[in-house]
PyMOL Python script that loads the backbone (N, CA, C, O; Angstrom):
from pymol import cmd

cmd.read_pdbstr("""\
ATOM      1  N   MET A   1     226.811 -54.844  79.430  1.00  0.00           N
ATOM      2  CA  MET A   1     227.996 -54.949  78.616  1.00  0.00           C
ATOM      3  C   MET A   1     228.648 -56.297  78.898  1.00  0.00           C
ATOM      4  O   MET A   1     228.749 -56.703  80.055  1.00  0.00           O
ATOM      5  N   ASN A   2     229.083 -56.982  77.874  1.00  0.00           N
ATOM      6  CA  ASN A   2     229.744 -58.266  77.996  1.00  0.00           C
ATOM      7  C   ASN A   2     231.062 -58.097  78.745  1.00  0.00           C
ATOM      8  O   ASN A   2     231.910 -57.324  78.300  1.00  0.00           O
ATOM      9  N   PRO A   3     231.270 -58.802  79.883  1.00  0.00           N
ATOM     10  CA  PRO A   3     232.498 -58.628  80.676  1.00  0.00           C
ATOM     11  C   PRO A   3     233.768 -58.958  79.900  1.00  0.00           C
ATOM     12  O   PRO A   3     234.786 -58.288  80.073  1.00  0.00           O
ATOM     13  N   ASN A   4     233.723 -59.988  79.043  1.00  0.00           N
ATOM     14  CA  ASN A   4     234.915 -60.336  78.264  1.00  0.00           C
ATOM     15  C   ASN A   4     235.255 -59.259  77.243  1.00  0.00           C
ATOM     16  O   ASN A   4     236.423 -58.928  77.043  1.00  0.00           O
ATOM     17  N   LEU A   5     234.234 -58.719  76.605  1.00  0.00           N
ATOM     18  CA  LEU A   5     234.437 -57.631  75.648  1.00  0.00           C
ATOM     19  C   LEU A   5     234.986 -56.404  76.366  1.00  0.00           C
ATOM     20  O   LEU A   5     235.874 -55.719  75.858  1.00  0.00           O
ATOM     21  N   HIS A   6     234.452 -56.137  77.545  1.00  0.00           N
ATOM     22  CA  HIS A   6     234.891 -55.011  78.357  1.00  0.00           C
ATOM     23  C   HIS A   6     236.376 -55.158  78.724  1.00  0.00           C
ATOM     24  O   HIS A   6     237.128 -54.188  78.617  1.00  0.00           O
ATOM     25  N   GLN A   7     236.805 -56.337  79.148  1.00  0.00           N
ATOM     26  CA  GLN A   7     238.204 -56.577  79.497  1.00  0.00           C
ATOM     27  C   GLN A   7     239.113 -56.433  78.285  1.00  0.00           C
ATOM     28  O   GLN A   7     240.190 -55.843  78.383  1.00  0.00           O
ATOM     29  N   LYS A   8     238.690 -56.966  77.145  1.00  0.00           N
ATOM     30  CA  LYS A   8     239.489 -56.840  75.919  1.00  0.00           C
ATOM     31  C   LYS A   8     239.639 -55.382  75.523  1.00  0.00           C
ATOM     32  O   LYS A   8     240.715 -54.954  75.105  1.00  0.00           O
ATOM     33  N   HIS A   9     238.550 -54.612  75.657  1.00  0.00           N
ATOM     34  CA  HIS A   9     238.603 -53.192  75.302  1.00  0.00           C
ATOM     35  C   HIS A   9     239.609 -52.469  76.181  1.00  0.00           C
ATOM     36  O   HIS A   9     240.410 -51.682  75.678  1.00  0.00           O
ATOM     37  N   HIS A  10     239.582 -52.722  77.494  1.00  0.00           N
ATOM     38  CA  HIS A  10     240.522 -52.063  78.401  1.00  0.00           C
ATOM     39  C   HIS A  10     241.962 -52.447  78.081  1.00  0.00           C
ATOM     40  O   HIS A  10     242.853 -51.602  78.156  1.00  0.00           O
ATOM     41  N   ALA A  11     242.204 -53.702  77.729  1.00  0.00           N
ATOM     42  CA  ALA A  11     243.549 -54.140  77.352  1.00  0.00           C
ATOM     43  C   ALA A  11     244.004 -53.417  76.092  1.00  0.00           C
ATOM     44  O   ALA A  11     245.159 -53.004  75.993  1.00  0.00           O
ATOM     45  N   ASN A  12     243.096 -53.262  75.125  1.00  0.00           N
ATOM     46  CA  ASN A  12     243.436 -52.551  73.887  1.00  0.00           C
ATOM     47  C   ASN A  12     243.728 -51.082  74.159  1.00  0.00           C
ATOM     48  O   ASN A  12     244.650 -50.518  73.569  1.00  0.00           O
ATOM     49  N   VAL A  13     242.963 -50.459  75.036  1.00  0.00           N
ATOM     50  CA  VAL A  13     243.183 -49.048  75.374  1.00  0.00           C
ATOM     51  C   VAL A  13     244.565 -48.876  75.985  1.00  0.00           C
ATOM     52  O   VAL A  13     245.292 -47.957  75.608  1.00  0.00           O
ATOM     53  N   HIS A  14     244.940 -49.740  76.916  1.00  0.00           N
ATOM     54  CA  HIS A  14     246.253 -49.630  77.545  1.00  0.00           C
ATOM     55  C   HIS A  14     247.370 -49.796  76.518  1.00  0.00           C
ATOM     56  O   HIS A  14     248.364 -49.072  76.562  1.00  0.00           O
ATOM     57  N   ALA A  15     247.214 -50.736  75.602  1.00  0.00           N
ATOM     58  CA  ALA A  15     248.222 -50.943  74.558  1.00  0.00           C
ATOM     59  C   ALA A  15     248.319 -49.726  73.646  1.00  0.00           C
ATOM     60  O   ALA A  15     249.416 -49.313  73.271  1.00  0.00           O
ATOM     61  N   MET A  16     247.173 -49.152  73.287  1.00  0.00           N
ATOM     62  CA  MET A  16     247.172 -47.992  72.397  1.00  0.00           C
ATOM     63  C   MET A  16     247.782 -46.765  73.069  1.00  0.00           C
ATOM     64  O   MET A  16     248.439 -45.963  72.405  1.00  0.00           O
ATOM     65  N   LEU A  17     247.574 -46.607  74.374  1.00  0.00           N
ATOM     66  CA  LEU A  17     248.137 -45.453  75.077  1.00  0.00           C
ATOM     67  C   LEU A  17     249.652 -45.497  75.089  1.00  0.00           C
ATOM     68  O   LEU A  17     250.303 -44.454  75.154  1.00  0.00           O
ATOM     69  N   HIS A  18     250.224 -46.698  75.029  1.00  0.00           N
ATOM     70  CA  HIS A  18     251.680 -46.814  74.988  1.00  0.00           C
ATOM     71  C   HIS A  18     252.236 -46.402  73.627  1.00  0.00           C
ATOM     72  O   HIS A  18     253.383 -45.967  73.528  1.00  0.00           O
ATOM     73  N   ASN A  19     251.417 -46.539  72.573  1.00  0.00           N
ATOM     74  CA  ASN A  19     251.867 -46.240  71.219  1.00  0.00           C
ATOM     75  C   ASN A  19     251.498 -44.842  70.733  1.00  0.00           C
ATOM     76  O   ASN A  19     252.159 -44.305  69.844  1.00  0.00           O
ATOM     77  N   HIS A  20     250.464 -44.252  71.297  1.00  0.00           N
ATOM     78  CA  HIS A  20     249.974 -42.951  70.842  1.00  0.00           C
ATOM     79  C   HIS A  20     249.650 -42.079  72.056  1.00  0.00           C
ATOM     80  O   HIS A  20     249.116 -42.570  73.051  1.00  0.00           O
ATOM     81  N   PRO A  21     249.966 -40.815  71.977  1.00  0.00           N
ATOM     82  CA  PRO A  21     249.584 -39.942  73.098  1.00  0.00           C
ATOM     83  C   PRO A  21     248.067 -39.823  73.163  1.00  0.00           C
ATOM     84  O   PRO A  21     247.410 -39.770  72.123  1.00  0.00           O
ATOM     85  N   PRO A  22     247.503 -39.782  74.358  1.00  0.00           N
ATOM     86  CA  PRO A  22     246.051 -39.669  74.482  1.00  0.00           C
ATOM     87  C   PRO A  22     245.557 -38.294  74.049  1.00  0.00           C
ATOM     88  O   PRO A  22     246.298 -37.311  74.062  1.00  0.00           O
ATOM     89  N   LYS A  23     244.303 -38.254  73.671  1.00  0.00           N
ATOM     90  CA  LYS A  23     243.645 -37.004  73.290  1.00  0.00           C
ATOM     91  C   LYS A  23     242.619 -36.657  74.364  1.00  0.00           C
ATOM     92  O   LYS A  23     242.134 -37.529  75.084  1.00  0.00           O
ATOM     93  N   LEU A  24     242.305 -35.392  74.456  1.00  0.00           N
ATOM     94  CA  LEU A  24     241.328 -34.917  75.424  1.00  0.00           C
ATOM     95  C   LEU A  24     239.938 -34.939  74.796  1.00  0.00           C
ATOM     96  O   LEU A  24     239.733 -34.416  73.700  1.00  0.00           O
ATOM     97  N   TYR A  25     238.987 -35.548  75.500  1.00  0.00           N
ATOM     98  CA  TYR A  25     237.607 -35.615  75.034  1.00  0.00           C
ATOM     99  C   TYR A  25     236.691 -34.960  76.050  1.00  0.00           C
ATOM    100  O   TYR A  25     236.905 -35.062  77.258  1.00  0.00           O
ATOM    101  N   GLU A  26     235.681 -34.294  75.554  1.00  0.00           N
ATOM    102  CA  GLU A  26     234.670 -33.668  76.393  1.00  0.00           C
ATOM    103  C   GLU A  26     233.449 -34.591  76.445  1.00  0.00           C
ATOM    104  O   GLU A  26     232.894 -34.960  75.410  1.00  0.00           O
ATOM    105  N   VAL A  27     233.049 -34.952  77.639  1.00  0.00           N
ATOM    106  CA  VAL A  27     231.902 -35.839  77.849  1.00  0.00           C
ATOM    107  C   VAL A  27     230.772 -35.008  78.450  1.00  0.00           C
ATOM    108  O   VAL A  27     230.948 -34.359  79.481  1.00  0.00           O
ATOM    109  N   THR A  28     229.628 -35.035  77.806  1.00  0.00           N
ATOM    110  CA  THR A  28     228.462 -34.334  78.328  1.00  0.00           C
ATOM    111  C   THR A  28     227.466 -35.363  78.829  1.00  0.00           C
ATOM    112  O   THR A  28     226.956 -36.194  78.077  1.00  0.00           O
ATOM    113  N   LEU A  29     227.209 -35.278  80.128  1.00  0.00           N
ATOM    114  CA  LEU A  29     226.163 -36.066  80.762  1.00  0.00           C
ATOM    115  C   LEU A  29     225.007 -35.123  81.062  1.00  0.00           C
ATOM    116  O   LEU A  29     225.175 -33.904  81.021  1.00  0.00           O
ATOM    117  N   ARG A  30     223.850 -35.669  81.359  1.00  0.00           N
ATOM    118  CA  ARG A  30     222.716 -34.800  81.675  1.00  0.00           C
ATOM    119  C   ARG A  30     223.048 -33.880  82.851  1.00  0.00           C
ATOM    120  O   ARG A  30     222.580 -32.743  82.907  1.00  0.00           O
ATOM    121  N   SER A  31     223.864 -34.381  83.796  1.00  0.00           N
ATOM    122  CA  SER A  31     224.185 -33.607  85.001  1.00  0.00           C
ATOM    123  C   SER A  31     225.321 -32.600  84.807  1.00  0.00           C
ATOM    124  O   SER A  31     225.546 -31.757  85.675  1.00  0.00           O
ATOM    125  N   GLY A  32     226.038 -32.672  83.685  1.00  0.00           N
ATOM    126  CA  GLY A  32     227.128 -31.723  83.475  1.00  0.00           C
ATOM    127  C   GLY A  32     228.171 -32.243  82.506  1.00  0.00           C
ATOM    128  O   GLY A  32     228.001 -33.295  81.890  1.00  0.00           O
ATOM    129  N   THR A  33     229.261 -31.486  82.380  1.00  0.00           N
ATOM    130  CA  THR A  33     230.324 -31.794  81.427  1.00  0.00           C
ATOM    131  C   THR A  33     231.612 -32.096  82.174  1.00  0.00           C
ATOM    132  O   THR A  33     231.919 -31.473  83.190  1.00  0.00           O
ATOM    133  N   MET A  34     232.363 -33.066  81.652  1.00  0.00           N
ATOM    134  CA  MET A  34     233.672 -33.393  82.208  1.00  0.00           C
ATOM    135  C   MET A  34     234.596 -33.786  81.065  1.00  0.00           C
ATOM    136  O   MET A  34     234.164 -33.907  79.919  1.00  0.00           O
ATOM    137  N   HIS A  35     235.855 -33.982  81.380  1.00  0.00           N
ATOM    138  CA  HIS A  35     236.843 -34.335  80.366  1.00  0.00           C
ATOM    139  C   HIS A  35     237.523 -35.637  80.732  1.00  0.00           C
ATOM    140  O   HIS A  35     237.657 -35.980  81.907  1.00  0.00           O
ATOM    141  N   LEU A  36     237.953 -36.362  79.702  1.00  0.00           N
ATOM    142  CA  LEU A  36     238.720 -37.582  79.912  1.00  0.00           C
ATOM    143  C   LEU A  36     239.766 -37.711  78.823  1.00  0.00           C
ATOM    144  O   LEU A  36     239.649 -37.114  77.753  1.00  0.00           O
ATOM    145  N   LEU A  37     240.791 -38.500  79.110  1.00  0.00           N
ATOM    146  CA  LEU A  37     241.843 -38.782  78.147  1.00  0.00           C
ATOM    147  C   LEU A  37     241.625 -40.166  77.570  1.00  0.00           C
ATOM    148  O   LEU A  37     241.358 -41.115  78.307  1.00  0.00           O
ATOM    149  N   ALA A  38     241.737 -40.285  76.256  1.00  0.00           N
ATOM    150  CA  ALA A  38     241.565 -41.568  75.580  1.00  0.00           C
ATOM    151  C   ALA A  38     242.415 -41.572  74.312  1.00  0.00           C
ATOM    152  O   ALA A  38     242.705 -40.511  73.759  1.00  0.00           O
ATOM    153  N   PRO A  39     242.815 -42.749  73.850  1.00  0.00           N
ATOM    154  CA  PRO A  39     243.655 -42.827  72.651  1.00  0.00           C
ATOM    155  C   PRO A  39     242.913 -42.536  71.357  1.00  0.00           C
ATOM    156  O   PRO A  39     243.523 -42.122  70.371  1.00  0.00           O
ATOM    157  N   ASP A  40     241.578 -42.752  71.353  1.00  0.00           N
ATOM    158  CA  ASP A  40     240.801 -42.515  70.127  1.00  0.00           C
ATOM    159  C   ASP A  40     239.336 -42.298  70.498  1.00  0.00           C
ATOM    160  O   ASP A  40     238.948 -42.459  71.655  1.00  0.00           O
ATOM    161  N   SER A  41     238.535 -41.933  69.509  1.00  0.00           N
ATOM    162  CA  SER A  41     237.138 -41.591  69.770  1.00  0.00           C
ATOM    163  C   SER A  41     236.308 -42.796  70.201  1.00  0.00           C
ATOM    164  O   SER A  41     235.397 -42.651  71.017  1.00  0.00           O
ATOM    165  N   GLU A  42     236.601 -43.975  69.674  1.00  0.00           N
ATOM    166  CA  GLU A  42     235.846 -45.159  70.085  1.00  0.00           C
ATOM    167  C   GLU A  42     236.092 -45.459  71.565  1.00  0.00           C
ATOM    168  O   GLU A  42     235.155 -45.745  72.311  1.00  0.00           O
ATOM    169  N   SER A  43     237.339 -45.395  71.977  1.00  0.00           N
ATOM    170  CA  SER A  43     237.662 -45.630  73.386  1.00  0.00           C
ATOM    171  C   SER A  43     237.008 -44.578  74.272  1.00  0.00           C
ATOM    172  O   SER A  43     236.505 -44.890  75.351  1.00  0.00           O
ATOM    173  N   ALA A  44     237.017 -43.332  73.811  1.00  0.00           N
ATOM    174  CA  ALA A  44     236.383 -42.257  74.580  1.00  0.00           C
ATOM    175  C   ALA A  44     234.891 -42.516  74.744  1.00  0.00           C
ATOM    176  O   ALA A  44     234.328 -42.279  75.813  1.00  0.00           O
ATOM    177  N   ALA A  45     234.258 -42.999  73.690  1.00  0.00           N
ATOM    178  CA  ALA A  45     232.825 -43.280  73.749  1.00  0.00           C
ATOM    179  C   ALA A  45     232.522 -44.402  74.742  1.00  0.00           C
ATOM    180  O   ALA A  45     231.578 -44.296  75.526  1.00  0.00           O
ATOM    181  N   TRP A  46     233.312 -45.470  74.715  1.00  0.00           N
ATOM    182  CA  TRP A  46     233.109 -46.570  75.664  1.00  0.00           C
ATOM    183  C   TRP A  46     233.357 -46.096  77.096  1.00  0.00           C
ATOM    184  O   TRP A  46     232.601 -46.441  78.004  1.00  0.00           O
ATOM    185  N   MET A  47     234.399 -45.319  77.296  1.00  0.00           N
ATOM    186  CA  MET A  47     234.709 -44.812  78.638  1.00  0.00           C
ATOM    187  C   MET A  47     233.591 -43.900  79.142  1.00  0.00           C
ATOM    188  O   MET A  47     233.220 -43.953  80.315  1.00  0.00           O
ATOM    189  N   ALA A  48     233.060 -43.068  78.254  1.00  0.00           N
ATOM    190  CA  ALA A  48     231.974 -42.158  78.623  1.00  0.00           C
ATOM    191  C   ALA A  48     230.715 -42.943  78.982  1.00  0.00           C
ATOM    192  O   ALA A  48     230.009 -42.594  79.928  1.00  0.00           O
ATOM    193  N   LEU A  49     230.439 -43.996  78.228  1.00  0.00           N
ATOM    194  CA  LEU A  49     229.278 -44.831  78.518  1.00  0.00           C
ATOM    195  C   LEU A  49     229.431 -45.497  79.883  1.00  0.00           C
ATOM    196  O   LEU A  49     228.484 -45.542  80.668  1.00  0.00           O
ATOM    197  N   GLU A  50     230.620 -46.011  80.159  1.00  0.00           N
ATOM    198  CA  GLU A  50     230.890 -46.627  81.458  1.00  0.00           C
ATOM    199  C   GLU A  50     230.719 -45.598  82.583  1.00  0.00           C
ATOM    200  O   GLU A  50     230.138 -45.900  83.626  1.00  0.00           O
ATOM    201  N   LEU A  51     231.221 -44.405  82.364  1.00  0.00           N
ATOM    202  CA  LEU A  51     231.088 -43.337  83.352  1.00  0.00           C
ATOM    203  C   LEU A  51     229.617 -43.011  83.616  1.00  0.00           C
ATOM    204  O   LEU A  51     229.209 -42.832  84.764  1.00  0.00           O
ATOM    205  N   SER A  52     228.832 -42.938  82.550  1.00  0.00           N
ATOM    206  CA  SER A  52     227.410 -42.626  82.724  1.00  0.00           C
ATOM    207  C   SER A  52     226.697 -43.726  83.519  1.00  0.00           C
ATOM    208  O   SER A  52     225.814 -43.438  84.328  1.00  0.00           O
ATOM    209  N   HIS A  53     227.079 -44.976  83.287  1.00  0.00           N
ATOM    210  CA  HIS A  53     226.474 -46.081  84.038  1.00  0.00           C
ATOM    211  C   HIS A  53     226.885 -46.026  85.502  1.00  0.00           C
ATOM    212  O   HIS A  53     226.056 -46.229  86.389  1.00  0.00           O
ATOM    213  N   GLU A  54     228.172 -45.749  85.760  1.00  0.00           N
ATOM    214  CA  GLU A  54     228.658 -45.663  87.140  1.00  0.00           C
ATOM    215  C   GLU A  54     227.951 -44.551  87.912  1.00  0.00           C
ATOM    216  O   GLU A  54     227.699 -44.682  89.109  1.00  0.00           O
ATOM    217  N   ARG A  55     227.634 -43.463  87.223  1.00  0.00           N
ATOM    218  CA  ARG A  55     226.992 -42.317  87.872  1.00  0.00           C
ATOM    219  C   ARG A  55     225.472 -42.347  87.761  1.00  0.00           C
ATOM    220  O   ARG A  55     224.782 -41.455  88.254  1.00  0.00           O
ATOM    221  N   ASN A  56     224.966 -43.384  87.110  1.00  0.00           N
ATOM    222  CA  ASN A  56     223.526 -43.492  86.879  1.00  0.00           C
ATOM    223  C   ASN A  56     222.999 -42.199  86.244  1.00  0.00           C
ATOM    224  O   ASN A  56     222.030 -41.602  86.713  1.00  0.00           O
ATOM    225  N   ASP A  57     223.662 -41.793  85.172  1.00  0.00           N
ATOM    226  CA  ASP A  57     223.374 -40.532  84.494  1.00  0.00           C
ATOM    227  C   ASP A  57     223.219 -40.809  82.996  1.00  0.00           C
ATOM    228  O   ASP A  57     223.685 -41.836  82.503  1.00  0.00           O
ATOM    229  N   GLU A  58     222.583 -39.919  82.294  1.00  0.00           N
ATOM    230  CA  GLU A  58     222.374 -40.080  80.861  1.00  0.00           C
ATOM    231  C   GLU A  58     223.535 -39.466  80.085  1.00  0.00           C
ATOM    232  O   GLU A  58     223.904 -38.313  80.305  1.00  0.00           O
ATOM    233  N   LEU A  59     224.104 -40.253  79.175  1.00  0.00           N
ATOM    234  CA  LEU A  59     225.165 -39.765  78.296  1.00  0.00           C
ATOM    235  C   LEU A  59     224.532 -38.980  77.153  1.00  0.00           C
ATOM    236  O   LEU A  59     223.664 -39.491  76.445  1.00  0.00           O
ATOM    237  N   VAL A  60     224.970 -37.736  76.977  1.00  0.00           N
ATOM    238  CA  VAL A  60     224.394 -36.861  75.955  1.00  0.00           C
ATOM    239  C   VAL A  60     225.313 -36.767  74.739  1.00  0.00           C
ATOM    240  O   VAL A  60     224.849 -36.852  73.602  1.00  0.00           O
ATOM    241  N   ASN A  61     226.635 -36.589  74.978  1.00  0.00           N
ATOM    242  CA  ASN A  61     227.548 -36.385  73.855  1.00  0.00           C
ATOM    243  C   ASN A  61     228.978 -36.660  74.284  1.00  0.00           C
ATOM    244  O   ASN A  61     229.329 -36.529  75.457  1.00  0.00           O
ATOM    245  N   VAL A  62     229.807 -37.047  73.303  1.00  0.00           N
ATOM    246  CA  VAL A  62     231.257 -37.189  73.483  1.00  0.00           C
ATOM    247  C   VAL A  62     231.893 -36.584  72.248  1.00  0.00           C
ATOM    248  O   VAL A  62     231.523 -36.913  71.120  1.00  0.00           O
ATOM    249  N   ARG A  63     232.862 -35.688  72.470  1.00  0.00           N
ATOM    250  CA  ARG A  63     233.562 -35.098  71.322  1.00  0.00           C
ATOM    251  C   ARG A  63     234.988 -34.793  71.721  1.00  0.00           C
ATOM    252  O   ARG A  63     235.296 -34.581  72.894  1.00  0.00           O
ATOM    253  N   GLN A  64     235.861 -34.775  70.711  1.00  0.00           N
ATOM    254  CA  GLN A  64     237.250 -34.416  70.972  1.00  0.00           C
ATOM    255  C   GLN A  64     237.285 -32.953  71.385  1.00  0.00           C
ATOM    256  O   GLN A  64     236.740 -32.101  70.684  1.00  0.00           O
ATOM    257  N   ALA A  65     237.916 -32.653  72.507  1.00  0.00           N
ATOM    258  CA  ALA A  65     237.866 -31.307  73.078  1.00  0.00           C
ATOM    259  C   ALA A  65     238.527 -30.251  72.205  1.00  0.00           C
ATOM    260  O   ALA A  65     238.084 -29.103  72.190  1.00  0.00           O
ATOM    261  N   ASP A  66     239.577 -30.614  71.479  1.00  0.00           N
ATOM    262  CA  ASP A  66     240.275 -29.609  70.673  1.00  0.00           C
ATOM    263  C   ASP A  66     239.864 -29.634  69.206  1.00  0.00           C
ATOM    264  O   ASP A  66     240.544 -29.038  68.371  1.00  0.00           O
ATOM    265  N   GLU A  67     238.764 -30.313  68.873  1.00  0.00           N
ATOM    266  CA  GLU A  67     238.264 -30.314  67.511  1.00  0.00           C
ATOM    267  C   GLU A  67     237.512 -29.021  67.217  1.00  0.00           C
ATOM    268  O   GLU A  67     236.838 -28.474  68.090  1.00  0.00           O
ATOM    269  N   TRP A  68     237.629 -28.547  66.010  1.00  0.00           N
ATOM    270  CA  TRP A  68     236.924 -27.327  65.619  1.00  0.00           C
ATOM    271  C   TRP A  68     235.879 -27.644  64.619  1.00  0.00           C
ATOM    272  O   TRP A  68     235.171 -26.747  64.161  1.00  0.00           O
TER     273      TRP A  68
END
""", "prot")
cmd.dss("prot")
cmd.show_as("cartoon", "prot")
cmd.util.cbc("prot")
cmd.orient("prot")
């Protein structure tokens, strides 16, 4: 991942969290499921991808937890 793009994304996420309440997202990795807070689905997807890389795990799915 491009470090400059990564920094810009994090700055945008912080700005968006100040303007909109975060939503709960469910992240499914090969090793299990966890939840994270993000301002929108794109941010949740990037955060989930980063999490999968940090854990050396495969990202399977990301979805808004309260979506039906």
